[in-house]
C-alpha positions in Angstrom: -0.1 -0.1 -0.1 3.0 2.0 0.5 4.8 1.7 -2.8 4.8 4.9 -4.8 2.3 5.8 -7.5 2.5 8.1 -10.9 0.2 9.5 -12.7 -0.5 8.7 -16.4 -2.9 11.2 -17.7 -4.3 10.2 -21.5 -4.5 12.8 -23.9 -3.4 11.1 -27.0 -7.1 10.8 -28.9 -8.5 12.1 -32.0 -11.6 13.9 -30.3 -13.5 12.8 -33.8 -16.8 12.5 -31.9 -15.9 15.9 -30.3 -15.1 17.3 -33.9 -11.4 17.6 -33.1 -9.7 19.4 -31.5 -8.3 18.8 -27.9 -10.7 17.5 -25.2 -8.9 18.1 -22.2 -8.8 21.6 -23.1 -12.5 22.3 -23.0 -14.1 24.2 -20.5 -16.3 22.7 -17.4 -17.0 25.0 -14.5 -14.8 27.5 -15.3 -11.7 25.6 -15.7 -10.1 22.9 -18.6 -11.1 19.5 -18.1 -7.6 18.7 -18.1 -7.0 21.6 -15.1 -9.6 19.7 -13.3 -8.1 16.0 -13.6 -4.4 17.5 -12.5 -6.6 18.8 -9.7 -8.0 15.6 -8.9 -4.7 13.3 -9.4 -2.1 15.1 -8.6 -2.5 15.1 -4.3 -3.0 11.4 -5.1 0.6 11.0 -6.8 3.8 11.2 -6.6 3.7 12.9 -9.9 2.2 12.9 -13.3 2.8 12.7 -16.9 1.1 13.7 -19.6 0.6 11.7 -22.9 -0.2 13.6 -25.9 0.4 13.4 -29.8 1.0 16.2 -31.9 2.9 19.3 -31.0 3.8 19.3 -27.2 3.7 23.2 -27.0 0.3 23.4 -26.5 0.0 22.0 -23.2 3.1 23.9 -22.1 1.1 25.8 -19.5 0.6 22.7 -17.5 4.1 22.1 -16.8 3.9 18.6 -16.9 6.1 15.7 -18.5 4.9 15.1 -22.1 5.0 12.3 -23.9 4.1 10.6 -27.1 2.7 7.8 -28.2 6.1 5.5 -29.2 4.1 2.4 -30.8 3.9 2.7 -34.4 0.4 4.0 -35.8 -2.5 4.9 -33.5 -2.9 2.3 -31.8 -5.6 3.9 -28.9 -5.1 4.2 -25.1 -2.9 0.9 -24.4 -0.4 3.0 -26.7 -0.3 5.9 -24.2 -0.4 4.2 -20.9 2.8 2.5 -22.8 4.2 5.9 -23.5 3.9 6.9 -19.2 5.5 3.6 -18.3 8.3 4.2 -20.1 8.7 7.4 -19.0 8.2 6.0 -14.9 10.8 3.6 -16.0 13.7 5.8 -17.4 12.8 8.9 -15.1 11.4 7.4 -12.3 12.7 4.0 -11.4 11.5 4.5 -8.0 7.9 4.0 -8.7 6.5 0.9 -8.9 2.8 1.8 -10.0 1.0 3.8 -12.1 -2.9 4.8 -12.8 -3.6 5.5 -16.1 -6.8 8.3 -16.2 -8.4 9.9 -19.5 -8.3 13.4 -19.5 -12.0 14.0 -20.8 -13.7 13.2 -17.1 -13.9 16.4 -15.6 -15.7 14.7 -12.4 -12.7 12.3 -11.1 -12.7 11.0 -7.8 -10.5 12.2 -5.0 -10.0 8.5 -3.5 -8.8 7.0 -6.8 -5.6 5.8 -6.1 -6.7 4.7 -3.1 -8.9 2.8 -3.8 -7.4 1.0 -6.9 -4.7 -0.3 -4.6 -6.7 -1.4 -2.0 -8.8 -3.2 -4.5 -5.6 -4.8 -5.6 -4.0 -5.6 -2.4 -6.9 -7.1 -1.2 -7.2 -9.3 -4.0 -3.7 -10.3 -4.1 -4.4 -9.3 -8.2 -2.1 -8.1 -10.7 -3.8 -4.8 -11.6 -6.7 -3.3 -10.8 -9.7 -1.3 -12.6 -12.5 1.3 -11.6 -16.3 0.4 -11.9 -19.0 2.9 -11.5 -22.7 1.8 -11.4 -21.3 -2.2 -12.3 -19.6 -0.5 -15.7 -16.0 -0.9 -15.5 -13.8 1.8 -17.1 -11.0 -0.1 -18.2 -8.4 3.0 -19.1 -8.9 3.6 -15.7 -6.6 1.1 -14.0 -3.5 0.9 -11.6 -0.8 -0.9 -13.4 2.5 -2.1 -12.6 5.4 -0.3 -13.8 6.9 -4.0 -14.5 4.5 -5.0 -16.9 5.3 -2.8 -19.9 7.5 -5.4 -21.7 4.4 -7.4 -21.9 2.5 -3.9 -22.5 4.9 -3.5 -25.6 4.8 -6.8 -27.4 1.3 -7.1 -27.4 0.5 -4.2 -28.7 3.5 -4.1 -31.5 3.4 -7.9 -32.3 0.0 -8.4 -31.5 -1.1 -5.6 -32.2 -3.7 -6.1 -29.2 -5.3 -2.6 -29.1 -8.2 -2.8 -26.8 -7.4 -2.8 -22.8 -10.1 -5.3 -21.9 -7.7 -7.9 -24.5 -4.5 -7.4 -22.8 -5.8 -6.8 -19.2 -7.6 -10.6 -19.3 -4.5 -12.4 -19.2 -4.0 -10.7 -16.0 -5.6 -11.1 -12.5 -7.9 -7.9 -12.5 -9.6 -6.6 -9.5 -12.2 -4.2 -9.6 -12.6 -0.8 -7.4 -16.2 0.3 -7.3 -18.1 4.0 -6.9 -22.0 4.5 -7.4 -22.7 5.7 -10.7 -25.2 8.9 -8.6 -26.0 11.5 -8.4 -23.1 12.0 -10.3 -20.8 9.3 -12.7 -17.2 9.8 -11.2 -15.8 8.5 -14.5 -18.2 10.9 -17.0 -16.3 11.3 -20.0 -17.3 14.0 -22.5 -17.1 12.8 -26.1 -19.6 14.6 -28.1 -20.5 18.1 -27.5 -23.7 17.4 -25.8 -21.6 15.9 -23.1 -19.9 18.9 -22.4 -23.4 20.6 -22.2 -24.4 18.0 -19.4 -21.1 18.4 -17.8 -21.5 22.0 -17.3 -25.0 21.5 -16.1 -23.3 18.9 -13.5 -20.8 21.6 -12.4 -23.1 24.4 -12.0 -25.7 22.4 -9.8 -22.6 21.4 -7.7 -21.8 25.1 -7.8 -25.3 26.4 -6.5 -25.7 23.7 -4.0 -22.4 24.2 -2.3 -20.9 21.0 -3.0 -17.6 21.3 -5.2 -16.9 18.4 -7.7 -13.9 16.5 -7.6 -10.9 18.5 -9.7 -12.7 21.9 -9.0 
C-alpha cells in the first residue's frame, strides 16, 4: 500500500466525436477539463505525466512532462499507457505503480488511487480497474510499471489494441463507486456531453458541493 504511484494522463485521442481538437482543453465549470483532472490526480500521486501526440507546446502551460505514443501507428489508449510507463521507468525508477486516467473526465474521485490500491491488494491481483454502477472503465486502472514489456509485445507484435483483451491475461480486481448522483467517470466525448458536464458543475456550485477537480 505504500508503493509509490505515478499518474498517466491520457490525452492522445483524436476527439473525432467532439469534432477534432483537444478535448482536455475544453472548459467545464470555469476550468479546462485537464485542469480539473490535474487537480484531482496530483494530490493522489507522486507525480503526473501527460500522454499527448502532436505539438506538445499546446500543453506547455500545465508544466507536466509530455510523452507521445512510442508504438508505431495510432493504437489507442494502450499506446499512451505504454508511453507513460516507459517514461516512469526511465525517469522515476523508484516508482512501482501507475494509474492511468483519461483527460476528458472532469469529475474524477479524490480517492481513486487509494481505492484502486486497496482493491488490488485485497484481491492479490496484478491489476485494478475502476467501476461505477457496475460498469467497468478499463482506461482508469492501476498498472505495475514492470508490465510494460508485456504490453509492448502485445501492442507491437500482436496488435492488441483493446484494453480488455490485454488485461484478461492477468488477475484483475475492481474498485467500485456509485454512479449517482454523478458518475465520477463521466466522460465528455461529444458536444452534448460538455453541456451535461457544465450543468453538473453548475448544480454542484449552487449547492456549495464542489466536485472533484474543482
